[in-house]
N, C-alpha and C positions, 0 to 999 in steps of 0.2 A: 655190562662195563661200563659203555658211554653215562648210559641215568646215574651208574655210582658217579661218575667222574665230576658229571652235573653238580649231583648233592653236593658233593664234597668242595666244589669251588662254586655253589650259588646256595650254600644253605643259611648264611646273614643279611643281612638287611641298609649296610651301607652305602647312600646314593653316589651316583657318577651321573658324570655327562649323559644330559637328556631321558632321565632315568634310569642309565644303570646303573646294574649291583654289583660290590665291592666280591671283592672271594675271601673270606677269612682262612687263617691257620688251616692249614692240610696237617692231616694225623701223618702218621709213618707209617700203618700197615694197610694190607694193601692188597685185592687177589697174589700179585705177586712181585717181584723187584723191577717188569717192565712196564708195571702200570703204576705202580708211584714216582718212576722216576719222570712217566709221561706226566701224571699229573702236578710231581712240583715244578716243574721247565713250563708246562700252562699255566699255573701258579705263578712265579715268575715272573712269565714275559707279558699278565695279564697286569700283576703288578707296576712293572717297569711303567706299562703304558698308561697306565692311570694317574703315576709320575707325573708321565711327559708332560702328560695334558694337563697336571695340574699347573705345570711346571709353561706350562704355553710351549711349550715345545710338541709341537705339532706330526712332525712329521718325524721326529721319536714313536713319540704313540703312534704314529700309522705302523710303525716299521713293527715293535710291537705284539701290539693289537694284532696282524697281520700272521705273526709266527704263533699267537697263540689260535686262532684262528687251524690254522697247517698241523697245530698239534691238539685241537679238538674238535674239527669240522664239521659236528652235529650239536655242535654249541649255541646256543642261539644270540645268548649274549654278546660269546667274542663274535659274532657276525653284525650285531648290531651295536656295537663298539668300535670297531674297521669302518663300516656303515658310517658314521656317526659324525668321524674322524674325517674322513672323503671327500663327506660334504663340506663340514669346513674349511678343508684343503680348497674348496670350488674345485672338485673334482666328481662332480652329480654322475658321470656316466662308470664312470670308477665302482661309484657306492651302490646304482641301483640292486646288482646282482648280489651284493651283501646284503642289503636292506629283503629283497627278497626272500632271499635263504631263512631271515631270519622271521618274519613271519610264515614261511613253509611251515617249521621247524619249530613252531608257537602255538601252529597249527595242528601239525600233529601231536602236541601233547596240552591241546585245549587248553592252550593261554594267547593269550594276546599283550601285545606290548604298542603302546597307542605312540612312543616315541618315536617307535621305527615305522612305523604306519608313516608318522608328522614330516619323517625326513626324507622316506620315498613321496609322497607325497612331493613334497620339497625336487626330489631329486627327477621328478617326472615332467614339474614342469622346467625347471630349467634346462633340462633338452626337448622339450615341447610337444612331448607329450600329455595333456593336458588331464587327457575325461581317462587316465591310464590306473588313478588308485581306487582301489576300490573303499565305500565308506566316503569318496574323497572331503577336498581340502573343511570345508565343515564340518564335519564329523574329527574330524581329525585336530583342528584346531577343540572342539565340545572335548575329546579327551586330554588335550593339553590342558586344557585351561580345568578338568578333573584333578591331576596329575597338580598340578600349581595349587590347590587347593587342598592335596593332604602330604603335605610336606612342609615344614617348619623353617629348614637347612635355606637363607639366605642366597651361599652358592646356588644351590639347585634350584630355587625361586626362578634368581637371573636368570637361568638359562633354558629353563620352561616358558620365562615373559618374552625373551628374545627369540626364541622358536616359535610362539604363537605373535608376535609381529613381524614373524617374516613367511608366515600364513596369508599372516589378513594382508601384507603387502602383496602379498600372487595373484590374488583378490580387488589386488587394488583401493583397497578401501584404507586409504590412507590415513583417512584421519586415526582411526583405533589401532592402525599397524604403528605408527608416532606416537603414541599413547604406552605403547607395550613396550618397547624399546625404551622410551623416556622412565619408563618403571626396571625395567631390565638393570639401564644403568647406577639407578639409585641402588639397587638391592646389591648391586655387583659391587660396590664402597670401590673402586678403580683395582677390585681383583682381578685374575688371569682372565677372564669371561668378561669384561670391561672394555678392550680394544673391540671388540666384536660385535657388543649394541653400538658401540658408537658408532661405528659404520656401517649397521646399516641401518640407523636415524641417517645417520649424513645422504645415502643414498636414495630414501623415500622420502625427503627433503631436495631432494634432487629432481625427483620426478616430478615433482610440485612446484618445482621452479623456484623455490625455496633455496638458492643458491648460496648468498653469504653466511649463512645456516649452515646448510651444508658443508661449508667448507670450512667452516670451523669444526664441525662432528668429527667432521675425514680427519681432520689436522690432527686431530686427539686423537683416533684412532691408530695415528703414524706415531704416533708421538707412546701410545703406550702399549702395543705390541710388538716384543724385540728384533730387534736386527733381523736376527736368525732365524726370526721363526716365520716358514713361512708364508702366512698369515698375513706376517707383515706385507707381504708381495700386491696379495690380495687390498687391500688397505692402503699402498705405493697408487696401485691402480685406476681405484676409484678417486682416489685425489686427486692422481694427472688428468686420470676422463673428464671427469667435472670443470678440474680449469678449463681445460682446449675446452671445452662447450660454451663459457664463458667467455670463448677470446683472450684467454691467457695464456697462449701456447708457448712462453717460450720458458713460464716457471712449468709449465706441467710439463716439460721435457724432463727433468731427474727426476720427478717421480714417478715418469715412463721406464724411463732404463730402470729403474730399481726396480719395479713392478718385472722387464723383459731379463731382470738377472735371478731370479727366484727359484727353486726347482720345490713345487713343476711352477713356471709364468703363466702365470690368469690368461685363461682362455683372450683372447685377443688387443695381449698386451702390446706388442708387434706392432700389430697391425694401427693400433693407434699411435703410438709411437710416428711411427714411416709417416699418415698424415700429419698431426702436430709438423715432423721437422717440414712436411713439404709444404704446411700452409707458411711455414718460416720464407719459405725458399730457398730450400737447403734440398732442390733437392736429390744429387748428385746423392746428399749422406741417406735420402730416404731410399732411396732407390736397391740397396741391398737389404736396410728392412722389409718393402714391398715383397721379394724375392724372398724372405722369410716366411712372410707372411705368407705368401701362397704355395711355402713345401711344405706348412704345417696345413691348411685349407686349400685344398686346392682348385675345388669349385665354390671358393667366394666368391662374387662377383665385386662385390667392393675393394677389395684388393686385387683382384683381377683390373680389376677398372681402371682404379690410381696408378699401381703398378705400368700401368699401360701412360698415362698420362703424363708418369717422375720421364717416362723413358723419351717423350715424346719432345715436349716441355727441357729436353738437354741435346735436344739435333737426332737421337735417335728411333727414329719415326718405322723407320724399316722392320727395328726388330721392338715394335708395339702394335706392329699390325696382328701378328697371329694373339699377342698380350688380349687385343680388346674384344680379336672373335672368338677367344676360348671367355669374353669375359659375357658377349651377346651371345653366345650358346645356354650360359645360367639364364639370365634377363633380356633373353629377344625382342622386350620390347619396353626395353629404358629408355628412352629418347638419347638421358646422355651421355646413353654410353654407343650412340649412335652419333651425337655431335662429335664426341672426340674420335673417335673413330677416324670421321669426315676429317677430322684439321690437321691426323696422322697422312692421311691422302694426299690431303692438298699442301703436305710439308714434303711429301715425297716428288710434288708435281701430276699427281691422279689427279687430273680434273675432273673426269664423271664417275671414278672412285668417290672420290667428293662430294661429288654429288646427290649419288644417289644415298650416302647414309646419310647426308642432309636433308633430300626428301624424304625419306622414310624418320628422322628427328623426329619433321614440323609438321606430316601426319601425324605420327603420337602427341605432338604437343604443339599443338599448333598457332595458341599464344603464348612463344616465347617469342620475345623479338630477337635473342642473340641468336638463336636458329635459322631467322629471317636472314639475317644482318649476312652469318653463315654461310648461307646459301647464296645468297647474294653477289657476294665476294667471290664464292668460285663461280656463281654465272658470270659474270666480271670477265673472270681468269679467262675462261673458257670462251670468249668472245657473246657473248647471248645477251646483248647490252639491253635489249627492251625487259629480256624477264629479270635481268639484272637488278637494271631502275625499277619494276616494283614491288622487287623482297627487300631491297634499300629503305623503298616509301614505310613501304607494311612495318618494316623493324623501328623506324621514327616513328610512323600513328603509335605502334603497341605501346614504345616508350621515350618522350619526347627529352626525356634526360640525357637521355646514351647520343656521346659527341659524336661515334663513328659512322654510325651511317649515314651520319646529312655528312660529313668530309668526305666520307668515299663515296658517297652520290654526287657530292660535288666536282670530283675527281674526272669520274664519269662524264659529266655533262662536259667538263670542261676538253675532255677526250672527243667526245662523241660533235664538236661546238658550237653548246647550245651556255654559251659562254654565260648569259644574264643569269639561265638558270644556278650555272656552275655559283656564281656570284652570291646568289638567292644562299644555298645549300653553305659554301663554307662561314657566310657570316653565320651562320645562324650556329656551325660546330664552332666556331672560335668565340662563339657569345656564350658555349658550354666549358671552351681547354681552351681560355686563352695563354696557354701557358704556350701552345701548341707554337712553334718556330714557323717549320716546313708550309703548315698551312697561311698563315699570313705571307708564306716569297711564293708558294704556290696561287693565293688571293690578291695579290701584289701582279703579278704575270698577268696573272687573268686584267684585269685591271687597264695594265701598259695595253693590252690587248684590244680593249673596250673604248683606249685614248681616254682613258679617266683618270689622267695621270696626276692628280692631287688627292685623288683619291688609294691610286697605286704608290705615289712616295711613302706614303703615311705607314700603308700595309707592311711596306717595304724595308720603313727605317723598323718598322716596329719586328721585322725578320730579324733584322741585324741587332739589333740591343738581345732579344732570345740567344741569336747563333750568332758569336761575335765572332770564333775561329772562322766558318762557313765561305767563301769565296765566294758563293754563286747568287746568293740575297745584297752583297755590293754593284757587283756587275749588272744586275736589272738594273739597280736605280740608278747606276751609270748611265743606264741607257735610257731612264723616264728624265733624268734631270740633262741628259741633252737634248731629248729632244722639247724639253720646257727651254730651252739655252741657255742653262744654267752650267756652262761649260768646266768652269774653275771647280763647281762641284766635283762635276761625274771625274772631272780628270782624279782628282782627289779617291771616289770610290773608287775607279780602275786603279790608280796607286795599291790603295788597300787588298783589290779582289789579287792583285798582285805578289804580294806578298803572302799572304796567306795561301798561295797555291803552291806558292817556294816553300812554308812552312808546310803548308801538306803532304807534298812530296817527299821532303823530308824525314815525316815523322814516319812514312810508311817504309823509306830507304834503311833506318832504323830498327823499325819492326823487324824489318824481313830478317836481320842480321844477328839483331837479337836472338830470333828462334832458332836463326842457322845455329849462333854459338850454342844454346840449350841442347841442340841436335847432337851435339859435337863433346856436352861438357858430360850430357846421356849413356854415350861411347866412350867415356874415361880420355877425350881427347884435348889435354887441358890448354895446349898451348894453341890449338888453332882454335878453341870458344874463346881465349884471352885476346885471336885479332879479332875476330866478326863482331865483338861485342866493342872495341877500340874501334874498327870500320863504324858503327852507330852510333858511338856517339861522336865522332869525326859530320856523319852524318845530319846528328841531331844533338847541341850536349845542352838541351835541356830534356831529354829526355829519361825518368829517373831508373826506371826499367832495366835499361844496359850501363848505368851507374852499380847499382846493386847489385846483378849478376857477374861484372866482373871482378867487385869487390868479392864475392862467392871462389871466384876461376883462383883469384890471387891467391885468397888462403893455400886450395889447394895445393899453390906451387908454394906456400910458406914465405910470402910475401906479405907481412902480417901491415907491416907502416900501407905498403899503397892499398889494400885494403879497407885499412879504415880509414883515408884522406878520401875511398871512391862513396864507400857506408855515408860518409860523414854528408858529400853532396850530396847521393842519391833522397836522405833525410830531408838537408835543403829545399831538395827541389820536392817534394812530397808535398814537406810544409808551406810551398809559398814564400809569395814576395815579403817582406815585412815591412 
């Protein structure tokens, strides 16, 4: 009965995706009514799958071909069709058993299916089983070329060229692969399969670092594949991935977001989106995405390590520690993971834990200046000053362009009484980062202690310029001017420092009252919140956030005119003086 069914379904030769055969019209006579019904159902499902595939609806085709497999499980063409569609959808793991079943059934019938063999080769490659295909990739490529030479259908020729290009790409034969993809595009004439060919060409170009042309091809793929088609998600993912690769994270995010909404979403899309958000400084937005990526792939060290980093950067080092440990369980010799775990320990003031991780990272990556710097900083916080100085000096020698090693070394020397050495290191750091106001203030203080007053005044005036709202540099400058006998200038600096101190205290009070008001607002205690915001404004009328939150509270009370007035004040303060 199964053989009879197979003959009825595949007695003619209309070409389908990757060399499959269409089903001719079925007769109405059969061994019994049940078989006739089964045949009609299988025929209908297969034809519906073919129509959906031709229309670019790969998910619809998957559903129909899966039904065909269910109705006719010993029909190799049904398994081949389902496997081919799963490959197009980017699901090689699910495609493998279907394609393996195809070849087993074909072998039992003394037939061969080079398209199924080629797809199986691609599927094995995709999941990392590079040597699992009998006949290997070269043989599969030869068989596909034979199929190409024996058909005159441009649509099928385009699909075969695309598959040939994919096999060549998996062998990293890039020039040949690109030529095959370009031929597939030419033959497709912007038909239903053109989008895939453009996508594959874009990926191949990106692998060869031809990014500008790769982005053009991937953009075409996104345009040609319908938005509601699952293949569009894969095209969006590849475009977003390459945009991120060339440093265009902001442009990559919407494409990666579109990819994550695919059904199914391409493997790795959520992780790529999370890393793009992280590089844009959006750590809070990245955390749930990394958590989702870890849920999808619990043993992915990249997802784990970056989740730990995002948690650490948002002050959640305690939560990050077990995440980093899971990452290191996967890749115990990753120096970056050890270094990041050390930073998390450092944030928890666990200096011994930090030192142990930094020392391991240094052992694994002895020429990394950042590891030596982190280790030096941890030694300093542990009061191991000689060890700290050694590591900071090593960091500076490995990369003389880094400003942090000489800056921290300068502070260390200042704290241990090596003032001349401190000046040398601080000047080196400020030459690399002249906008460091705190560095100029510290240099001025050290020069004051060395009685190098003129140099101290120059450094402190630079600090005042860079830190106009901080009283400390003004006070130190006043002390140096007084030592120089410039009493009027010293008095003026002290007055500025006193006024800045009062302003700082007022801002501190305003911030405290505003935070208290926010807590009351969250509990629904609007009247109490209004009082706290008003206290904040009395303490510091220039604090825009207090005006803004008071406007919100007034709205909750229905005082729209008062709310508008406070909002206007906040906006004026945000804009600054005109």
